[in-house]
Structures are given as C-alpha cells and as structure tokens.
NUBAPA-724443 format. One record per residue (C-alpha): residue in three letters; x, y, z. Coordinates in Angstrom, 1 decimal. Each point is the difference from the previous one (the first is absolute). Example, Ala and Ser with C-alpha at 12.3 -4.5 7.8 and 13.67 -1.06 7.14 Angstrom:
<nodes>
NODE setor     px     py     pz
NODE   ALA   12.3   -4.5    7.8
NODE   SER    1.4    3.4   -0.7
</nodes>
This chain:
<nodes>
NODE setor     px     py     pz
NODE   UNK    0.0    0.1   -0.1
NODE   UNK    2.8    2.5    1.1
NODE   UNK    1.9   -0.8   -3.5
NODE   UNK   -3.7    0.6   -1.8
NODE   UNK   -0.1    3.3    1.6
NODE   UNK    3.4    1.1   -1.1
NODE   UNK   -0.4   -1.0   -3.3
NODE   UNK   -3.1    0.9   -0.6
NODE   UNK    0.8    3.5   -0.1
NODE   UNK    2.9   -0.4   -2.5
NODE   UNK   -2.1   -2.1   -2.5
NODE   UNK   -2.7    2.7   -0.2
NODE   UNK    2.8    2.6   -0.3
NODE   UNK    1.3   -1.6   -2.7
NODE   UNK   -3.4   -0.8   -1.9
NODE   UNK   -0.4    4.1    0.6
NODE   UNK    2.9    0.6   -1.6
NODE   UNK   -0.5   -2.7   -2.7
NODE   UNK   -3.5    1.5   -1.0
NODE   UNK    1.5    3.6    0.1
NODE   UNK    2.3   -1.6   -2.8
NODE   UNK   -2.1   -1.5   -2.5
NODE   UNK   -2.2    3.2    0.5
NODE   UNK    3.4    2.1   -1.1
NODE   UNK    0.6   -2.3   -2.5
NODE   UNK   -2.9   -1.0   -2.1
NODE   UNK   -1.4    2.7   -1.8
NODE   UNK   -3.7    0.8   -1.1
NODE   UNK   -0.4    0.7   -4.2
NODE   UNK   -2.6    2.4   -0.1
NODE   UNK   -1.5    0.4   -3.6
NODE   UNK    0.2    3.9   -0.8
NODE   UNK   -3.8   -0.3   -2.0
NODE   UNK   -2.5   -3.1   -0.2
NODE   UNK    0.0   -1.9   -2.6
NODE   UNK   -1.7    1.6   -2.8
NODE   UNK    0.6    3.8    0.8
NODE   UNK    0.1    1.7   -3.1
NODE   UNK    3.5    1.4    0.6
NODE   UNK    1.0   -3.8   -0.5
NODE   UNK    1.6   -1.4   -3.4
NODE   UNK    1.2   -3.3   -0.7
NODE   UNK   -0.9   -1.6    3.4
NODE   UNK    0.7   -3.4   -1.7
NODE   UNK    3.4    0.5   -1.2
NODE   UNK    2.8   -1.5    2.4
NODE   UNK    2.8    2.0    1.5
NODE   UNK    3.9   -0.4   -1.1
NODE   UNK    2.5   -0.7    2.7
NODE   UNK    3.4   -0.2   -1.3
NODE   UNK    1.9   -2.0    1.0
NODE   UNK   -3.4   -2.6    0.2
NODE   UNK    1.4   -2.4    2.2
NODE   UNK    1.2    2.6    2.4
NODE   UNK    0.4   -2.0    3.8
NODE   UNK   -1.1    2.2    3.4
NODE   UNK    2.4    2.7    1.0
NODE   UNK    1.1    0.1   -4.2
NODE   UNK    0.1    3.3   -1.8
NODE   UNK   -2.5   -0.2   -2.5
NODE   UNK   -2.4    2.7   -2.0
NODE   UNK   -3.6    0.1   -0.8
NODE   UNK   -1.3    1.2   -3.4
NODE   UNK   -3.4    0.0   -2.1
NODE   UNK   -2.4    1.3    2.9
NODE   UNK   -3.1    0.2   -0.2
NODE   UNK   -1.6   -0.8    3.5
NODE   UNK    1.7    2.6    1.9
NODE   UNK   -0.3   -0.8    3.9
NODE   UNK    1.7    0.6    3.4
NODE   UNK    1.9   -2.2    2.0
NODE   UNK   -0.4    0.9    3.6
NODE   UNK    2.3   -0.9    2.8
NODE   UNK   -0.6    0.8    3.7
NODE   UNK    2.4    0.5    2.7
NODE   UNK   -0.4   -2.2    3.3
NODE   UNK   -3.1    1.1    2.1
NODE   UNK    2.1    0.9    2.8
NODE   UNK    2.9    2.0   -2.5
NODE   UNK   -2.3    2.0   -2.4
NODE   UNK   -0.1    3.6    0.6
NODE   UNK   -3.2    0.6   -2.4
NODE   UNK    2.1    1.7   -3.0
NODE   UNK   -0.1   -1.4   -3.3
NODE   UNK    1.8    0.5   -2.8
NODE   UNK   -1.1   -1.1   -3.6
NODE   UNK    3.0   -1.5   -2.2
NODE   UNK    0.4    0.8   -3.5
NODE   UNK    3.0   -2.3   -1.7
NODE   UNK    1.4    1.1   -3.6
NODE   UNK    0.7   -1.2   -2.8
NODE   UNK    0.1    2.7   -3.2
NODE   UNK   -3.8   -0.5    0.1
NODE   UNK    1.0   -3.2   -2.0
NODE   UNK    0.2   -2.5    3.1
NODE   UNK   -0.6   -0.1    3.4
NODE   UNK    3.9   -1.0    2.2
NODE   UNK   -2.6   -2.0    2.9
NODE   UNK    2.0   -0.9    2.4
NODE   UNK    3.1    2.3    0.2
NODE   UNK   -2.1    3.1   -0.1
NODE   UNK   -3.1   -1.6    1.2
NODE   UNK   -0.5   -2.8    2.8
NODE   UNK    3.7    0.7    1.1
NODE   UNK   -1.0    3.3    1.2
NODE   UNK   -3.3   -1.0    1.1
NODE   UNK    1.9   -2.2    2.4
NODE   UNK    2.5    2.8    1.3
NODE   UNK   -2.9    2.3    0.7
NODE   UNK   -2.0   -2.7    1.6
NODE   UNK    3.3   -0.5    2.2
NODE   UNK   -0.6    3.8    1.2
NODE   UNK   -3.4   -0.6    0.8
NODE   UNK   -1.6    1.5   -2.8
NODE   UNK   -2.3   -1.7   -2.6
NODE   UNK    0.4    0.1   -3.7
NODE   UNK   -2.6   -0.4   -3.0
NODE   UNK    2.8   -1.1   -3.3
NODE   UNK   -1.4    1.2   -3.2
NODE   UNK   -0.7   -1.7   -3.0
NODE   UNK   -0.8    1.8   -2.7
NODE   UNK   -0.7    0.5   -3.6
NODE   UNK    2.7    1.2   -2.3
NODE   UNK    0.5    2.4   -2.4
NODE   UNK    1.9   -2.1   -2.3
NODE   UNK   -2.2   -3.2   -0.5
NODE   UNK    0.1   -1.3   -3.3
NODE   UNK   -3.0    0.4   -1.7
NODE   UNK   -2.1    1.9    2.7
NODE   UNK    0.0    3.8    0.5
NODE   UNK    0.6    0.6    3.5
NODE   UNK    1.4    3.3    1.0
NODE   UNK    2.3    0.9    3.2
NODE   UNK   -2.2    3.1    0.4
NODE   UNK   -3.2   -2.4   -0.3
NODE   UNK   -0.5   -3.1    0.5
NODE   UNK    3.5   -0.3    2.6
NODE   UNK   -1.0    2.9    1.9
NODE   UNK   -3.4   -1.2    0.4
NODE   UNK    1.0   -3.2    1.3
NODE   UNK    2.1    2.1    2.5
NODE   UNK   -2.6    2.6    0.9
NODE   UNK   -2.3   -3.2    0.0
NODE   UNK    2.4   -1.7    2.9
NODE   UNK    0.0    2.9    1.9
NODE   UNK   -3.8   -0.5    0.7
NODE   UNK   -0.1   -3.8    0.7
NODE   UNK    2.4    0.4    2.8
NODE   UNK   -2.0    2.7    1.4
NODE   UNK   -2.7   -1.8   -0.4
NODE   UNK    1.0   -3.0    1.8
NODE   UNK    1.5    1.9    2.8
NODE   UNK   -1.5   -0.9    2.9
NODE   UNK    0.3   -3.4   -0.9
NODE   UNK    3.7    0.1   -0.8
NODE   UNK    0.8    2.2    3.1
NODE   UNK    1.2    2.9   -1.8
NODE   UNK   -0.4    3.7    0.7
NODE   UNK   -1.7    1.3   -3.4
NODE   UNK    2.0    3.3    0.2
NODE   UNK    3.3   -1.7    0.0
NODE   UNK   -0.6   -1.9   -3.2
NODE   UNK    3.2    0.7   -2.3
NODE   UNK    2.1   -1.1   -3.1
NODE   UNK    3.1   -1.1   -0.8
NODE   UNK    1.0   -0.2   -3.8
NODE   UNK    3.4   -1.5   -1.6
NODE   UNK    0.7    1.8   -3.5
NODE   UNK   -3.2   -1.0   -2.3
NODE   UNK   -2.1   -0.2    3.3
NODE   UNK    1.7    3.1    1.5
NODE   UNK   -1.4    2.3   -3.2
NODE   UNK   -3.2   -1.6    1.4
NODE   UNK    0.6    1.0    3.6
NODE   UNK    0.2    3.4   -1.8
NODE   UNK   -2.6   -0.5   -1.7
NODE   UNK   -2.1   -0.4    2.5
NODE   UNK    1.6    2.6    2.3
NODE   UNK   -1.2    2.5   -2.5
NODE   UNK   -3.4   -1.7   -1.3
NODE   UNK   -2.2   -0.9    2.5
NODE   UNK   -3.3    1.0    1.9
NODE   UNK   -1.9   -0.1    3.0
NODE   UNK   -2.6   -3.1   -1.4
NODE   UNK   -2.7    0.1   -2.1
NODE   UNK   -2.9    0.6    2.5
NODE   UNK   -2.8   -0.9   -2.8
NODE   UNK    1.5   -3.1   -1.0
NODE   UNK   -2.0   -3.5    0.0
NODE   UNK    3.4   -1.7    0.8
NODE   UNK    0.8    0.5    3.9
NODE   UNK    3.0   -0.7   -0.9
NODE   UNK    0.3    3.5   -2.0
NODE   UNK   -1.3    1.9    2.2
NODE   UNK    3.5   -0.4    1.9
NODE   UNK    3.0    2.3   -0.3
NODE   UNK    2.7   -0.7   -2.1
NODE   UNK    2.2    2.9    1.5
NODE   UNK    3.7   -1.3    1.0
NODE   UNK    0.7    1.3    3.8
NODE   UNK    3.4   -0.8   -1.2
NODE   UNK    2.2   -0.9   -2.9
NODE   UNK    3.6   -1.5   -0.6
NODE   UNK    1.4   -0.1   -3.2
NODE   UNK    3.0   -2.1   -0.5
NODE   UNK    2.5    0.3   -3.0
NODE   UNK   -3.4    1.3   -2.0
NODE   UNK   -0.2    0.7   -3.6
NODE   UNK   -3.0    1.0   -2.6
NODE   UNK    0.1    1.4   -3.3
NODE   UNK   -1.2    3.8   -0.4
NODE   UNK   -3.3    0.1    2.2
NODE   UNK   -2.0    3.1    1.3
NODE   UNK    0.9    1.4    3.3
NODE   UNK   -2.3    1.7    2.7
NODE   UNK    0.4   -0.4    3.5
NODE   UNK   -2.8    0.9    2.1
NODE   UNK    1.4    1.9    3.0
NODE   UNK   -1.9   -2.4    2.3
NODE   UNK    1.9   -3.2   -1.3
NODE   UNK    1.6   -2.3    2.6
NODE   UNK    3.5   -0.5    1.1
NODE   UNK    2.8   -1.6   -2.9
NODE   UNK    2.8   -1.7    0.2
NODE   UNK    2.1   -0.2   -2.5
NODE   UNK    3.5   -1.6   -0.9
NODE   UNK    1.8   -1.6   -2.6
NODE   UNK    3.5   -0.4   -1.4
NODE   UNK    2.0    2.7   -2.0
NODE   UNK    2.5   -0.5   -2.7
NODE   UNK   -0.5   -3.4   -1.0
NODE   UNK   -3.5    0.7   -0.3
NODE   UNK   -0.7    4.0   -0.9
NODE   UNK   -3.2   -0.7   -1.9
NODE   UNK   -1.8   -0.4    3.2
NODE   UNK    2.5    1.7    2.7
NODE   UNK   -0.9    3.6   -2.6
NODE   UNK   -3.7   -1.5    0.2
NODE   UNK    0.1   -0.2    3.6
NODE   UNK    1.7    2.8    0.6
NODE   UNK   -2.9    2.1   -2.5
NODE   UNK   -2.8   -1.5    2.5
NODE   UNK    1.6    1.1    2.9
NODE   UNK    0.6    3.8   -1.2
NODE   UNK   -4.0   -0.4   -1.2
NODE   UNK   -0.9   -1.2    3.5
NODE   UNK    2.0    2.9    1.7
NODE   UNK   -1.4    2.8   -1.8
NODE   UNK   -3.6   -1.1    0.7
NODE   UNK    1.3   -0.2    3.6
NODE   UNK   -0.8   -3.9    0.3
NODE   UNK    2.3   -1.8    2.7
NODE   UNK    2.7   -1.6   -1.6
NODE   UNK    3.3   -1.9    0.3
NODE   UNK    2.2   -0.8   -2.0
NODE   UNK    3.1   -2.3   -0.2
NODE   UNK    2.0   -0.8   -3.0
NODE   UNK    3.2   -2.0    0.0
NODE   UNK    3.1    0.1   -1.5
NODE   UNK   -0.8   -3.1   -2.2
NODE   UNK   -1.5   -3.3    0.1
NODE   UNK   -1.9   -0.5   -2.9
NODE   UNK   -3.6   -0.3   -0.9
NODE   UNK   -2.3   -2.8    1.5
NODE   UNK    1.1   -2.7    2.4
NODE   UNK   -1.9    1.2    2.6
NODE   UNK    1.2   -1.2    3.4
NODE   UNK    1.1   -3.1   -0.5
NODE   UNK    2.6    0.5   -2.7
NODE   UNK    1.9    3.5    2.1
NODE   UNK    0.9   -1.9    2.7
NODE   UNK    3.6    2.0    1.0
NODE   UNK   -0.2    3.0   -1.8
NODE   UNK   -0.8    3.1    0.6
NODE   UNK   -3.4   -0.2   -2.1
NODE   UNK   -0.5   -3.1    1.7
NODE   UNK   -1.1    2.3    3.3
NODE   UNK   -3.0    1.6   -1.6
NODE   UNK   -2.2   -2.1    2.5
NODE   UNK    1.5    0.9    2.1
NODE   UNK   -0.4    3.5   -0.4
NODE   UNK   -4.0   -0.8   -0.8
NODE   UNK   -0.5   -1.3    3.2
NODE   UNK    1.4    3.0    1.4
NODE   UNK   -2.1    2.3   -2.0
NODE   UNK   -3.2   -2.1    1.5
NODE   UNK    1.0    0.0    3.3
NODE   UNK    0.5    3.7   -0.3
NODE   UNK   -3.8    0.3   -1.6
NODE   UNK   -1.0   -2.2    3.2
NODE   UNK   -1.6   -2.6   -2.5
NODE   UNK    2.2   -3.1    1.7
NODE   UNK   -1.8    0.8    3.4
NODE   UNK   -3.4   -1.5    0.7
NODE   UNK   -3.0    2.1   -1.4
</nodes>
C-alpha cells in the first residue's frame, strides 16, 4: 500500500506530461473554406510533394494547393500564454517549404507557450490557374485570422493577441495583411467572416515581393523585420524599405539586418552564424510586447 501511494503520484505526473506532449505534437487540420465554397477551384486535384517520399523530419515542398488549410499546433495548457501566431511559409508563390518554415516554427513557438497555425495558402504560380498574391493568397491569409479568432475560446487564445510570422513569399503576405485588413463583416451570413482579420503584430523574415502598392494604416500593429544583408540584397533592400514606410506612418517597428546569411533556411539551417540568432531577437521582441506573458 505504501509503495502504491508513492508510485501513484509519479504515474499521474507521467500521464499528465504525456497528455501535454500529445497535445503540442498533434496538430488539428482546419480547412479555410467548406467544400464547395465559391472561391475554391481544383478541389479534386492532389497536392504535389517534393520529394514525394519524404520521411518525418525531412525537408519537403508542397505544390498545387487548391484546398487551403491551417494546421493548428497548441502548446501544453500549463505553458500556454494566450498568444497565437499564424505561420506563413515561403517558396516564391510556387511552393511551400512546409517543415522548416512551417511546422518546425510551430514547434519552436509551442515551446514558448505560443499557439501556432501554419498556413497552407494558394500559390500564384500554380500552372493552369489564375491565382494571385493579392487575390486568393491574401484572402486565405485573412481567412486564417478570422478562423483563429472564431476559435479563440476553444483554443485558449486571446483574440487581441493574434499575429503573423511570414518567411520570404509568406512575408509578402504578412505585409499585405498588415496593410489590408478589416474589423469583420457584421452583415456576413458566414459567422467566420464577421471576425476581424487585422494582425495584432507581424514579423517578416527575409520577406520579398514584386512591386506592390503600399499604404500603411496608422493603427497597424507593431512589426518585427529581419533579413541577411549583402548576400541577400534583394530581400534586405525590401525589408529596409518596408521599415521606412512603417517609420514614416508612425507604426512601431524593429529592424535587424545581418551582414550575411543568405536566403531561406528559417531556424534549422543557420546555427552558429549571426543571422542564425534572428529567432532570439524575435523572442526578445515578443517578450518586450508582453506577448509571452499569460493574458
């Protein structure tokens, strides 16, 4: 009996830890639109993975996206702080770097108590389709915000602490939704569309875009911007340009341009070089905004 009394609390603790780990490791897949929604095209086409036989933990790209989703990763409840980040992978609007700029980032955020929704959005350069960055891809990004806020209570997040972290082409979407958003559509028959798609904060990592019209609203949320410099000159210049626009508009922004480091790779491929510390600066920035404290 004495042994049972000693062992039982340990077993309970192990079970609780296992449950917490399972919660943080098992994502929930949420379609952005119901089947048959008028915005959807090519719903019966299959996505293309490169390489097609990628094993868990291996790098792969996703192409031919016609059924956009968010993959929701929640941290353990005892660690959750109420902040949620929509993660937008890059890939030149031709493909999505799913693990390294998606699910790996979600895991990193979960470790800091932040919920994550990895966004699989429609790609402008999908052969045979006329998707655009400022059309379907932006619409998917806005819809992701609305869905996250509609599920805020169930997921244990603060609807006033929902932001976006975008990489490369995903950074272009982060900039677009930073500028083009609304407080919701009260008259919409779809309750999801009544939710706001305004980011409470944005982060752009080696973001890049083709020429776009920029109009920064004065009430835009704070921004974190970073890129490598000389060996990723195109994206560095655009990152600095966006910072200057935010500064002129009076929007709070923090900028980190590193001397070198190249393009792509997110966190996993940059260990041990200066640009490999961008995520440390990002974590400090979130802490400064009180986003890592329980809401």
